[in-house]
C-alpha positions in Angstrom: 6.6 -8.1 -21.4 8.0 -11.5 -20.4 9.2 -12.3 -16.9 12.8 -12.2 -18.1 12.3 -8.6 -19.3 11.1 -7.3 -15.9 13.7 -5.1 -14.0 14.3 -7.5 -11.1 14.4 -10.8 -13.1 16.9 -13.1 -11.5 16.6 -11.7 -8.0 15.5 -14.1 -5.3 14.0 -13.0 -2.0 12.9 -15.2 0.9 10.0 -13.6 2.8 9.0 -14.7 6.2 6.1 -12.4 7.1 2.5 -11.7 7.9 -0.1 -8.9 7.7 0.6 -5.9 5.5 4.0 -4.2 5.4 6.3 -7.1 4.7 3.9 -8.9 2.3 3.4 -5.7 0.4 7.1 -5.1 0.2 7.6 -8.7 -1.1 4.8 -8.4 -3.6 6.1 -5.2 -5.0 9.5 -6.9 -5.7 7.7 -9.9 -7.2 5.7 -7.6 -9.5 9.0 -6.1 -10.7 10.2 -9.5 -11.6 11.9 -10.9 -8.5 11.3 -14.5 -7.4 9.8 -14.0 -4.0 9.4 -17.2 -1.9 7.0 -16.6 1.0 7.7 -19.0 3.8 4.7 -19.7 6.1 4.4 -22.0 9.1 2.3 -25.1 8.7 -1.4 -24.0 8.4 -0.4 -20.5 7.6 0.7 -17.3 9.4 -1.9 -15.3 11.5 -2.9 -13.4 8.4 -3.8 -16.5 6.3 -7.5 -16.3 7.2 -7.9 -12.6 7.8 -11.0 -10.7 6.6 -12.4 -10.0 4.1 -13.1 -13.6 3.1 -14.5 -15.1 -0.1 -17.7 -17.3 0.3 -15.3 -20.3 0.3 -13.5 -18.9 3.3 -10.4 -18.0 1.3 -8.9 -14.7 2.5 -9.2 -12.0 -0.1 -6.7 -10.0 2.0 -4.0 -12.7 1.9 -4.6 -13.3 -1.8 -4.4 -9.6 -2.6 -1.0 -9.1 -0.8 0.8 -12.2 -2.1 0.2 -12.1 -5.8 3.1 -13.4 -7.9 4.9 -15.1 -5.1 5.8 -18.7 -4.5 4.6 -20.4 -1.3 6.5 -22.8 0.9 5.0 -24.2 4.1 7.5 -25.4 6.8 7.4 -26.3 10.5 9.3 -23.2 11.6 9.6 -24.5 15.2 11.6 -27.6 14.2 15.3 -27.6 13.9 15.0 -29.3 10.5 12.5 -26.8 9.2 14.7 -23.9 10.3 17.6 -25.5 8.5 15.6 -25.8 5.3 14.7 -22.1 5.3 18.3 -21.2 6.1 19.4 -23.2 3.1 16.8 -21.5 0.9 18.4 -18.2 1.9 22.1 -19.3 1.8 21.9 -21.3 -1.4 19.7 -19.0 -3.5 22.4 -18.0 -6.1 24.4 -14.8 -6.7 21.2 -12.7 -6.9 19.7 -14.3 -3.8 20.7 -14.2 -0.1 17.9 -11.6 0.5 15.6 -11.8 3.5 12.5 -9.7 4.2 10.8 -10.4 7.5 8.7 -8.9 10.2 9.0 -12.0 12.4 10.1 -11.5 16.0 11.6 -13.9 18.5 13.3 -16.1 15.9 17.0 -16.0 16.5 17.8 -18.4 13.8 16.3 -15.9 11.2 18.3 -12.9 12.5 21.0 -11.3 10.5 23.7 -12.5 13.0 22.6 -16.1 12.6 22.3 -16.1 8.8 25.4 -14.0 7.8 27.7 -16.9 8.8 26.0 -19.0 6.1 25.7 -16.2 3.6 28.4 -13.5 4.0 26.9 -11.1 1.4 23.5 -11.4 3.1 20.9 -8.6 2.6 18.5 -8.7 5.6 15.6 -6.4 6.1 13.8 -6.6 9.5 10.5 -4.7 9.8 9.8 -3.7 13.4 7.2 -1.8 15.4 9.6 0.6 17.0 13.3 1.2 16.5 14.0 -0.5 19.9 12.2 -3.6 18.8 9.0 -3.2 20.9 5.9 -4.1 19.0 3.4 -1.8 17.2 0.8 -2.0 14.4 -0.5 0.6 12.1 -3.4 1.5 14.4 -1.2 2.1 17.5 1.4 4.0 15.5 -1.2 6.2 14.0 -2.6 7.0 17.4 0.9 7.7 18.8 1.9 10.1 16.1 -1.2 12.2 16.3 -3.0 12.0 13.0 -6.4 10.8 14.6 -6.5 14.1 16.5 -6.6 16.1 13.3 -8.9 13.7 11.4 -12.7 14.1 11.3 -15.3 16.8 11.5 -14.6 20.2 12.9 -15.4 20.3 16.6 -15.4 16.5 17.0 -14.0 15.7 20.4 -12.8 12.1 20.0 -10.0 10.7 17.9 -10.9 9.4 14.4 -8.8 6.6 13.0 -8.6 6.3 9.2 -9.4 3.0 7.5 -6.4 2.9 5.2 -3.3 1.3 6.9 -1.1 4.1 5.5 2.0 3.4 7.6 1.9 -0.3 6.8 1.8 0.5 3.1 4.6 3.1 3.3 6.7 0.8 5.5 6.4 -2.0 3.0 7.5 0.2 0.1 10.4 1.6 2.2 11.4 -2.0 2.9 11.4 -2.9 -0.9 13.3 0.3 -1.6 15.9 -0.6 1.0 16.4 -4.0 -0.6 17.0 -2.4 -4.0 19.5 0.0 -2.5 21.3 -2.8 -0.7 21.4 -4.9 -3.8 22.9 -2.1 -5.8 25.6 -1.6 -3.1 26.3 -5.3 -3.1 26.8 -5.4 -6.8 29.4 -2.6 -6.5 31.2 -3.6 -3.3 30.3 -7.3 -2.8 29.1 -6.5 0.7 25.6 -7.3 2.1 23.6 -5.1 4.4 21.7 -5.4 7.7 18.7 -3.1 7.6 15.7 -2.4 9.7 12.5 -0.3 9.1 10.4 0.7 12.1 6.7 1.3 11.5 6.6 4.1 14.0 9.6 5.8 12.3 7.8 5.7 9.0 4.8 7.5 10.4 7.0 10.0 12.3 9.0 10.7 9.2 5.8 11.4 7.3 4.6 13.8 10.0 8.0 15.6 9.9 8.4 15.6 6.1 4.9 17.2 5.7 5.6 20.0 8.2 3.2 18.8 10.9 6.0 18.5 13.6 7.7 21.8 12.6 4.4 23.6 12.7 3.9 22.4 16.3 7.5 23.0 17.4 8.4 26.2 15.6 5.1 27.9 15.2 3.5 26.6 18.4 0.4 25.8 16.5 -2.0 23.2 17.8 -3.5 21.8 14.5 -7.3 21.6 14.6 -9.7 19.4 12.7 -11.0 20.9 9.5 -13.3 18.2 8.2 -13.1 17.9 4.5 -11.5 21.3 4.0 -7.9 21.4 2.7 -5.6 22.9 5.3 -4.0 26.0 4.0 -5.9 26.0 0.7 -9.4 25.5 -0.7 -10.9 22.1 -1.1 -14.2 20.7 0.1 -17.0 18.3 -0.8 -20.3 19.6 -2.2 -23.8 18.0 -2.5 -25.7 18.3 -5.8 -29.4 18.8 -6.0 -30.0 15.1 -6.8 -27.9 13.8 -3.9 -24.5 13.3 -5.7 -21.4 14.4 -3.8 -18.3 15.9 -5.4 -14.9 16.7 -4.0 -13.4 19.9 -5.4 -9.8 21.0 -5.0 -8.6 24.4 -6.1 -4.8 24.4 -5.5 -3.7 27.1 -8.0 -4.8 30.5 -9.2 -6.0 28.8 -12.5 -7.9 26.2 -10.6 -9.7 28.9 -8.6 -10.5 30.9 -11.7 -11.9 27.9 -13.5 -14.1 27.0 -10.5 -15.6 30.5 -10.4 -16.4 30.4 -14.2 -17.9 26.9 -14.0 -20.2 27.9 -11.0 -21.0 31.3 -12.5 -19.6 33.1 -9.4 -17.0 35.4 -11.0 -18.8 38.6 -10.3 -20.1 37.6 -6.9 -16.7 36.5 -5.6 -15.1 39.5 -7.2 -17.4 41.9 -5.3 -16.7 40.0 -2.1 -13.0 40.4 -2.6 -13.3 44.1 -2.9 -15.6 44.5 0.2 -13.2 42.4 2.3 -10.0 43.8 0.8 -8.6 40.3 0.1 -7.3 38.4 -2.9 -8.9 35.0 -3.4 -6.3 34.1 -6.0 -4.0 33.3 -3.1 -4.3 30.1 -1.0 -4.0 32.0 2.3 -7.1 34.1 1.7 -9.1 31.2 0.3 -8.4 29.2 3.4 -9.1 32.0 5.8 -12.5 32.7 4.2 -13.2 29.1 3.3 -16.6 28.9 5.0 -17.9 32.0 3.2 -16.7 30.8 -0.1 -18.0 27.3 0.5 -21.4 28.7 1.4 -21.5 30.5 -2.0 -20.4 27.4 -3.9 -22.7 25.1 -1.9 -25.7 27.1 -3.0 -24.7 26.6 -6.7 -24.1 22.8 -6.2 -27.4 22.4 -4.3 -29.3 23.8 -7.2 -27.6 21.7 -9.9 -28.0 18.1 -10.8 -24.9 15.9 -10.7 -24.8 15.3 -14.4 -24.7 19.1 -15.0 -22.1 19.6 -12.3 -19.9 17.0 -14.0 -20.3 18.6 -17.4 -19.5 22.0 -16.0 -16.3 20.8 -14.3 -15.1 18.4 -17.0 -13.6 21.0 -19.3 -11.7 22.9 -16.6 -8.2 22.5 -15.1 -9.9 22.1 -11.7 -9.2 18.9 -9.7 -12.4 17.2 -8.8 -14.0 13.8 -8.4 -17.4 12.3 -7.5 -17.4 10.1 -4.4 -17.6 6.4 -5.2 -17.9 3.3 -3.1 -15.8 0.1 -3.7 -19.0 -1.4 -5.0 -19.3 1.4 -7.5 -15.8 0.7 -8.8 -16.5 -2.9 -9.6 -20.2 -2.7 -10.6 -20.8 -3.6 -14.2 -22.3 -1.1 -16.6 -24.8 -1.8 -19.4 -22.0 -3.2 -21.6 -20.9 -5.6 -18.9 -17.7 -3.9 -17.9 -16.7 -2.4 -14.6 -15.7 1.2 -14.1 -12.1 0.1 -13.3 -11.8 -2.5 -16.1 -10.4 0.1 -18.6 -7.5 0.8 -16.3 -4.4 -1.0 -17.8 -3.1 -1.8 -14.3 -6.2 -4.0 -13.7 -6.1 -7.6 -14.9 -8.6 -10.5 -14.7 -7.1 -13.3 -12.6 -8.5 -16.7 -11.5 -7.6 -17.0 -7.9 -8.2 -20.5 -6.3 -10.9 -20.2 -3.7 -12.0 -16.8 -5.0 -12.7 -17.2 -8.7 -12.2 -14.8 -11.6 -12.0 -11.2 -10.6 -10.2 -7.9 -11.4 -6.9 -7.5 -9.5 -4.2 -4.8 -9.7 -0.8 -5.4 -11.1 2.2 -3.1 -10.5 1.1 0.6 -10.4 4.2 1.5 -12.4 4.1 1.3 -16.2 7.3 -0.1 -17.7 7.8 1.2 -21.2 4.2 2.2 -21.1 3.0 -1.3 -20.2 1.6 -2.4 -16.8 3.0 -5.9 -16.0 0.3 -8.5 -15.9 -1.0 -9.4 -12.5 -0.2 -13.0 -11.4 -2.5 -14.7 -8.9 -1.4 -15.5 -5.3 -0.2 -19.1 -4.6 -2.1 -21.6 -2.6 -0.4 -22.1 0.8 2.5 -24.5 0.3 1.9 -24.8 -3.5 5.6 -24.6 -4.3 7.0 -26.5 -1.3 8.1 -29.5 -3.3 9.6 -27.8 -6.4 11.5 -25.3 -4.2 12.9 -28.1 -2.0 14.0 -29.9 -5.1 16.2 -27.0 -6.0 18.1 -27.6 -2.7 19.2 -31.0 -4.2 16.8 -33.1 -2.1 15.6 -36.3 -3.7 12.0 -37.3 -4.1 12.4 -39.8 -1.3 13.8 -37.1 1.0 11.1 -34.7 0.2 8.4 -37.3 0.7 10.0 -38.2 4.1 9.8 -34.5 5.1 6.1 -34.4 4.2 5.4 -37.7 6.1 7.1 -36.4 9.3 5.3 -33.0 9.1 8.4 -30.9 8.6 6.9 -29.4 5.5 3.5 -29.3 3.8 2.5 -28.8 0.3 -0.6 -28.2 -1.8 -1.1 -29.4 -5.3 -1.3 -26.6 -7.9 -4.9 -26.0 -8.8 
């Protein structure tokens, strides 16, 4: 699939951002074919050297969230630098005039300032809270309550999760908002001012999943359940040789297959009769989860992992072994990594990092996953992008000399 065949080919987005949500939103649009120009201050935004780092000091984090973009480095504190970015937005063609940012305190980058230069402007501002006060994923997660139901049963202290889930969801909502606004503009000719608050994304998830209604309507104080599935049956089990497997029985068929695989049909059937319950229902499986898990744990503890995998492989049951990130990229005897066969993964050569597997778009287009494109070097496209504004070589050279912009040669 060529770049011109991607769904968003021709769209131009100017991204002024840092950290996760906005860069992920911009990268998603780039992977769908949009030209996304990330504008950074001279020397890079605060996320340019964020961990994890390659041995060279290059941020693997930054490279991972900026694949497929163009990079322009500008003195965003200078009036001339601000004017250059404004022109990038205003003069970006009929499918341009789109801004994605999480920057705060930059009045010149606001919707009100830019719409006078681009009347059909689409402007998406990512915020911490809807009132503009700051927040990050970790503070939002704490505020909404998820750490109080995460972790082992009986654990007293909050447990934060490692995945920045609200940043990720927020970035995808921002990209979705841009697509919605672009469609409206094509129909009506009008632009759109939009904002996405990180806290609101987390709060919406808590509401959409029933967490808030359960507390408000049912007066339930949700407890921690460790690795059990709330309201159903799922848990991790340890095999005889130390392997660990996550097993999820969501449906009646899943449950029946699990009992057959673990040779517990008769035992669990007798338990049902003695208790007067029906373990084909999620309610009863959850209520008696510890008893059922005890029976299953005994089978797993007497069975090697290879045998467990063979027994579960032919069933409808949802299950997986536990892997580390190292397991995913470790090469097998034939020299390939576990994830190499996934069509979303592509081998890229990232400056400062080297050749490694990187994900493209997790959406297959006509059965094909678009090829992953490496992230730019900071300022790599400064000169060619400025050339599009009609600046001469001498004018661009002068901007470099005076420190208004900075570029890096393409590797």
